[in-house]
BAPA-928508 format. One record per residue (C-alpha): residue number from 1; x, y, z. Coordinates in steps of 0.05 Angstrom, whole numbers, plus 32768, in hexadecimal, padded with zeros to 4 digits. Layout:
N
num px py pz
NUM X Y Z;
...
END
This chain:
421
num px py pz
1 86DE 8C57 8DA5;
2 86ED 8C8B 8DDB;
3 8705 8CD0 8DC5;
4 874F 8CD1 8DC7;
5 877E 8D03 8DE5;
6 87CA 8CF7 8DCE;
7 87F0 8CE1 8E08;
8 8838 8CDB 8DF8;
9 8857 8CA8 8E29;
10 889D 8CB1 8E49;
11 88CE 8CB6 8E13;
12 8911 8C9C 8E21;
13 895A 8CAC 8E15;
14 8996 8C7B 8E0E;
15 8971 8C45 8DE7;
16 899C 8C02 8DDF;
17 898B 8BE9 8D9B;
18 89B5 8BA9 8D9E;
19 89D6 8B7D 8DD4;
20 8A06 8BB5 8DF6;
21 89F9 8BA6 8E3D;
22 89E9 8BEF 8E4E;
23 89AD 8C05 8E77;
24 8971 8C28 8E5D;
25 8964 8C6E 8E80;
26 891E 8C7F 8E7D;
27 891A 8CCC 8E7F;
28 88D5 8CE8 8E6E;
29 88D3 8D15 8E30;
30 8892 8D25 8E0D;
31 88B5 8D42 8DCE;
32 88D7 8D09 8DAE;
33 88DD 8CBE 8DA8;
34 8916 8C95 8DC7;
35 895A 8CA3 8DA8;
36 8996 8C75 8D9C;
37 89D4 8C79 8DC3;
38 89F6 8C84 8D7F;
39 89ED 8CB0 8D43;
40 899E 8CA7 8D32;
41 8991 8C93 8CE8;
42 897D 8CCE 8CB9;
43 8936 8CDB 8CB2;
44 8919 8CF7 8C75;
45 88D1 8CFF 8C8D;
46 88B9 8CE0 8C4A;
47 88B5 8C95 8C58;
48 8896 8C6B 8C40;
49 8886 8C87 8BFB;
50 8864 8C57 8BCC;
51 8852 8C6D 8B8A;
52 8811 8C49 8B8E;
53 87D8 8C38 8BC2;
54 87F5 8C08 8BF7;
55 87D1 8BC2 8BF0;
56 87EF 8B90 8C1E;
57 87DF 8B48 8C34;
58 87F3 8B23 8C75;
59 8810 8ADD 8C6B;
60 880D 8ABF 8CB1;
61 883A 8A87 8CCE;
62 87FB 8A57 8CC9;
63 87F8 8A64 8C7E;
64 8842 8A5A 8C76;
65 8843 8A1A 8CA2;
66 880C 8A00 8C71;
67 8832 8A17 8C34;
68 8877 89FE 8C45;
69 8871 89C3 8C78;
70 888C 8984 8C5E;
71 88A0 89A1 8C1C;
72 88E3 8997 8BF5;
73 890C 89D6 8BE3;
74 88EF 89D2 8B9C;
75 88A7 89CC 8BB5;
76 88B0 8A04 8BEA;
77 88CD 8A2E 8BB1;
78 8892 8A21 8B84;
79 8862 8A2D 8BBE;
80 8881 8A72 8BCC;
81 8882 8A83 8B81;
82 8839 8A71 8B7D;
83 8822 8A9C 8BB8;
84 8848 8AD8 8B9F;
85 882D 8ACD 8B5A;
86 87E5 8ACD 8B7A;
87 87F1 8B0A 8BA3;
88 8807 8B31 8B68;
89 87CD 8B19 8B3E;
90 879C 8B33 8B74;
91 87B5 8B7A 8B69;
92 87DD 8B7F 8BAD;
93 8823 8B9D 8BB4;
94 883A 8B86 8BF6;
95 8845 8B48 8C1E;
96 8848 8B47 8C6A;
97 8873 8B05 8C74;
98 8870 8AE6 8CBA;
99 88B9 8ADE 8CC8;
100 88B6 8AD3 8D13;
101 8872 8AC2 8D36;
102 8887 8A99 8D75;
103 88CE 8AA8 8D81;
104 88DE 8A7D 8D44;
105 88FA 8A8F 8D00;
106 88E1 8A81 8CB8;
107 892C 8A8C 8CA2;
108 8970 8A73 8CBD;
109 897A 8A9B 8CFD;
110 89B2 8A9B 8D2F;
111 8983 8AB4 8D65;
112 8944 8A8E 8D5E;
113 8934 8A42 8D4F;
114 8914 8A37 8D0E;
115 88CA 8A30 8D0A;
116 88B9 89E4 8D0A;
117 8894 89E7 8CC4;
118 88D4 8A00 8CA4;
119 890B 89DC 8CCD;
120 891B 89AA 8C9A;
121 891D 89DA 8C63;
122 894C 8A09 8C88;
123 8978 89CD 8CA0;
124 897A 89BA 8C5A;
125 8995 89FB 8C43;
126 8954 8A21 8C2C;
127 8948 8A68 8C44;
128 88FA 8A74 8C40;
129 8900 8ABF 8C4E;
130 8935 8AC9 8C1A;
131 890F 8AA3 8BE9;
132 88CC 8AC7 8BF6;
133 88EF 8B0C 8BEF;
134 890B 8AF8 8BAC;
135 88C7 8ADF 8B94;
136 88A3 8B1C 8BAB;
137 88D3 8B4E 8B8E;
138 88D3 8B27 8B4B;
139 888B 8B37 8B49;
140 888C 8B80 8B5C;
141 8876 8B72 8BA1;
142 8892 8B8D 8BE0;
143 88A1 8B5E 8C1D;
144 889B 8B76 8C61;
145 88B5 8B49 8C9A;
146 887E 8B3C 8CCE;
147 8896 8B2D 8D13;
148 8872 8B25 8D57;
149 88A4 8B43 8D82;
150 8893 8B2B 8DC9;
151 886E 8AE7 8DBD;
152 888F 8AA5 8DC8;
153 8852 8A79 8DC9;
154 8848 8A36 8DEC;
155 8892 8A1E 8DDE;
156 88BE 8A3A 8E17;
157 88FC 8A1C 8DF4;
158 88F2 8A50 8DC0;
159 8903 8A88 8DEE;
160 8945 8AAD 8DDB;
161 8952 8AC5 8E23;
162 893A 8AB4 8E68;
163 8912 8AF5 8E79;
164 88CE 8ADB 8E65;
165 888B 8ACE 8E85;
166 884C 8AA6 8E77;
167 8802 8AB4 8E71;
168 87C9 8A81 8E76;
169 87B0 8A71 8E2F;
170 8775 8A40 8E35;
171 879A 8A18 8E6C;
172 87DC 8A18 8E44;
173 8816 8A4A 8E57;
174 8827 8A77 8E1D;
175 886B 8A99 8E27;
176 887C 8AE3 8E19;
177 88BD 8B0D 8E1F;
178 88BB 8B3C 8E56;
179 88B7 8B81 8E33;
180 88DD 8BA2 8E70;
181 8919 8B74 8E65;
182 8956 8B95 8E41;
183 896F 8B4D 8E31;
184 892A 8B42 8E10;
185 8927 8B86 8DED;
186 896E 8B79 8DD1;
187 895C 8B33 8DB9;
188 8921 8B4D 8D94;
189 8947 8B82 8D75;
190 8981 8B58 8D63;
191 894D 8B27 8D40;
192 8933 8B65 8D17;
193 897B 8B77 8D03;
194 8983 8B2F 8CF0;
195 894E 8B39 8CBC;
196 8959 8B81 8CA2;
197 89A5 8B77 8C9D;
198 89A1 8B35 8C76;
199 8964 8B39 8C4D;
200 894D 8B74 8C1B;
201 8908 8B76 8C3F;
202 88E3 8BB8 8C30;
203 88C8 8BBD 8C77;
204 88BF 8B9F 8CB9;
205 887B 8B9C 8CDF;
206 8867 8B8B 8D28;
207 881E 8B7C 8D33;
208 87F2 8B80 8D71;
209 881B 8B50 8D9E;
210 8835 8B81 8DD2;
211 8822 8B74 8E1C;
212 87F3 8B3B 8E1A;
213 87B0 8B55 8E33;
214 87AF 8B27 8E70;
215 87F9 8B2D 8E80;
216 87ED 8B65 8EB6;
217 87AE 8B4C 8ED6;
218 87BF 8B74 8F15;
219 87AE 8BBA 8F31;
220 87C6 8BE9 8EFB;
221 87F3 8C09 8F2D;
222 8818 8BCB 8F40;
223 884C 8BA5 8F16;
224 883C 8B5A 8F00;
225 886B 8B27 8F1E;
226 8894 8B23 8EE0;
227 88A5 8B6C 8EE0;
228 88AB 8B78 8F29;
229 88F8 8B76 8F28;
230 8900 8BA2 8EEE;
231 88D0 8BD6 8F07;
232 88ED 8BD7 8F4F;
233 8933 8BE2 8F2F;
234 8914 8C1B 8F03;
235 88F5 8C3C 8F41;
236 8939 8C33 8F6A;
237 895C 8C5C 8F38;
238 892D 8C92 8F3D;
239 88F7 8C82 8F08;
240 88B5 8CA4 8F15;
241 8886 8C88 8EE1;
242 884E 8C60 8EFA;
243 8847 8C16 8EE3;
244 881A 8C21 8EA9;
245 8844 8C58 8E8C;
246 8883 8C30 8E9D;
247 8867 8BF6 8E71;
248 8858 8C22 8E37;
249 88A0 8C40 8E3C;
250 88B9 8BFA 8E34;
251 8892 8BEE 8DF5;
252 88A6 8C31 8DDB;
253 88EF 8C21 8DE3;
254 88E7 8BE2 8DB6;
255 88BF 8C04 8D82;
256 88EB 8C3F 8D7D;
257 892A 8C0E 8D76;
258 8906 8BE4 8D43;
259 88F7 8C26 8D19;
260 893E 8C3A 8D1F;
261 8958 8BF2 8D0A;
262 892A 8BF0 8CCF;
263 8943 8C35 8CB9;
264 898A 8C1D 8CBD;
265 8983 8C03 8C74;
266 8969 8C34 8C3D;
267 8922 8C28 8C29;
268 890D 8BFB 8C63;
269 88D4 8C13 8C8A;
270 88B6 8C00 8CCC;
271 886C 8BF9 8CDD;
272 8838 8BE1 8D13;
273 87F7 8BC0 8D08;
274 87D2 8BC9 8D4C;
275 8790 8BB8 8D67;
276 875A 8BE8 8D4C;
277 8749 8C03 8D92;
278 877E 8C39 8DA6;
279 8767 8C38 8DEE;
280 8768 8BF0 8DF4;
281 87B3 8BF2 8DD4;
282 87C5 8C28 8E0A;
283 87A2 8C12 8E46;
284 87A8 8BC3 8E3C;
285 87E1 8BB1 8E0E;
286 880B 8BEB 8E26;
287 881A 8C05 8DDC;
288 8816 8C50 8DD6;
289 8800 8C4F 8D8D;
290 87E4 8C97 8D8B;
291 882B 8CAD 8DA5;
292 884E 8C86 8D6D;
293 8828 8CA3 8D36;
294 882C 8CEA 8D4E;
295 8878 8CF6 8D4C;
296 88AC 8CD7 8D1C;
297 88DB 8CA3 8D36;
298 88AC 8C6C 8D43;
299 8887 8C53 8D0A;
300 8884 8C62 8CB9;
301 883B 8C45 8CB7;
302 8804 8C2D 8CE6;
303 87D5 8BF8 8CCC;
304 879E 8BEE 8D01;
305 8777 8BAD 8CFA;
306 8731 8BC7 8CEE;
307 8710 8B81 8CE1;
308 86C9 8B9E 8CE6;
309 868C 8BA3 8CB6;
310 8661 8BDD 8CAD;
311 8627 8BC2 8CD9;
312 8658 8BB4 8D16;
313 8630 8BCF 8D50;
314 8670 8BDE 8D7D;
315 869D 8BF9 8D46;
316 8680 8C01 8D00;
317 86B8 8BFF 8CCB;
318 86AE 8C46 8CAF;
319 86AC 8C69 8CF4;
320 86E9 8C40 8D0D;
321 8713 8C55 8CCE;
322 86FC 8C9E 8CD5;
323 8714 8C9E 8D1F;
324 8757 8C84 8D0D;
325 875E 8CB6 8CD4;
326 874D 8CEF 8D06;
327 8787 8CDD 8D3B;
328 87C0 8D0D 8D36;
329 87F6 8CEF 8D0B;
330 8839 8D09 8CF1;
331 8840 8D18 8CA7;
332 8873 8CE0 8C9F;
333 8844 8CAA 8CBB;
334 8814 8C88 8C89;
335 87D0 8C69 8C9F;
336 87BE 8C25 8C80;
337 8781 8BFF 8C94;
338 8784 8BB2 8CA2;
339 8746 8B90 8C88;
340 8728 8B50 8C9F;
341 8721 8B29 8C61;
342 8720 8AE7 8C89;
343 86DB 8AFB 8CA3;
344 86B7 8AFB 8C60;
345 8680 8AC7 8C5E;
346 8685 8AB5 8CA4;
347 864D 8AB8 8CDC;
348 8644 8ACD 8D0E;
349 8675 8B08 8D1B;
350 8670 8AFB 8D66;
351 8682 8B43 8D7F;
352 865E 8B68 8D48;
353 861B 8B6E 8D6C;
354 85E6 8B7D 8D39;
355 8617 8B71 8D01;
356 8627 8B2C 8D16;
357 860D 8B0E 8CD5;
358 8626 8B45 8CA2;
359 8660 8B1E 8C87;
360 8638 8AE5 8C72;
361 85F8 8B0F 8C5B;
362 8622 8B3C 8C2C;
363 8656 8B2E 8BF5;
364 8673 8B74 8BF1;
365 868B 8B88 8C35;
366 86D3 8B84 8C1B;
367 86C3 8BAE 8BE1;
368 869E 8BE1 8C06;
369 86D7 8BE3 8C37;
370 8709 8BF4 8BFE;
371 86DE 8C28 8BDF;
372 86D6 8C4C 8C21;
373 871F 8C4A 8C2E;
374 872C 8C68 8BEB;
375 8701 8CA3 8BFD;
376 8727 8CB1 8C3D;
377 8760 8CE2 8C2D;
378 8787 8CCE 8C6B;
379 8786 8C86 8C5A;
380 87BC 8C71 8C25;
381 87B7 8C25 8C23;
382 879A 8BE7 8C42;
383 87B1 8B9F 8C52;
384 8788 8B5D 8C53;
385 8788 8B27 8C89;
386 8798 8AF7 8C6C;
387 87B4 8AD7 8C2E;
388 878D 8A99 8C2F;
389 874B 8ABE 8C33;
390 8750 8AD4 8BEC;
391 8746 8A89 8BDD;
392 8700 8A7D 8BF7;
393 8701 8A33 8BF5;
394 873E 8A31 8C23;
395 8718 8A4C 8C5D;
396 86F2 8A2C 8C94;
397 86C8 8A47 8CCC;
398 86DF 8A4A 8D13;
399 86B5 8A27 8D4D;
400 866F 8A42 8D4D;
401 8674 8A64 8D0A;
402 8658 8A4F 8CC6;
403 867A 8A61 8C84;
404 865B 8A70 8C3E;
405 868B 8A60 8C0A;
406 8663 8A7F 8BD5;
407 865E 8AC2 8BFC;
408 86A9 8ABE 8C09;
409 86B9 8AB1 8BBF;
410 868B 8AEB 8BAA;
411 86AC 8B1C 8BDD;
412 86EE 8B08 8BC1;
413 86DB 8B15 8B7B;
414 86BB 8B56 8B8B;
415 86F7 8B69 8BAF;
416 8727 8B57 8B76;
417 8700 8B7F 8B46;
418 871A 8BBB 8B6B;
419 875F 8BA9 8B7B;
420 876F 8B95 8B33;
421 875A 8BD8 8B15;
END
């Protein structure tokens, strides 16, 4: 990874948190994040403050679909209870529960259609998110609502507004909300408010789905077709930012708005789980992660996805962690590390170079990763992708890969010996 110099992107005044119809003035200010038009929430500088090591697990929409599709309410309740019981038994303390992955909802929403797998349950009066929160809290687990803010997926009909665009995904159009759209920003933040205001979630998390990496496949100083109108309006009003900085400013507005909305309820925190590569986030996804962690007002925690082994030629795990630990970070922002449990027992790890067979040739990569993290004072927790990977028999290799169930099982056993201490 290249050495990093903090580059605070343009910070903006007059943030419209919800659907107010106002404009978003974009005035550069390198000292603070965007502020709301009203009174900002109080900031203690102490969030989050867990009493123990943060140990989280992602439960993806794919896993929820397998868990809940075709179930009766009683069966769905039993499935969620069983999942939370397992998570607690693994020695974990936090669940990242996918509440909106494709502009669809795993709860009764007034803004988004129900996810197909739980549509019948929701129409029958069952609320998967409400029950999941209750089941988690009953077992001493926190539950953070996991949201993909911009992604709509292949179902255009899931879009909650008209300001969207598509990118090619293997010959199929995949739709996203336009990050520069005030209407889209408002919709996303209203959706976050719908969760925070109606459910006692302990946090909200965005992951690495910001600008899709192939969305702006034009010269970097020229707007893509889907954003030409918005950028022209911005420059006509006197805006002086170049296209790349302007894109980052749009994401800044959303992230700061999400932080403020999460903080509108006491005890609720906001975090982001970005791609591990800071320069990629900045230049390709237009997510200025380095700025978000440097000043308060954007995130309470950052959880980069460092899904690598120690033998990875491009980014050995230990070196990648040390790089993240070395970035300037405000004292209020905690650093957690996302771990790729899903890779254990798999071969080859395509982009790992000489370490392509590491995950199949060792049964203690996860254990050594946790031990390494616990030796880093800047790191105060970890999260595992994903829940089903704790059950070695439930996994299957991707095309072109092989999977050793025996290695995967030993990896889990070695890992649990640490987590349960």
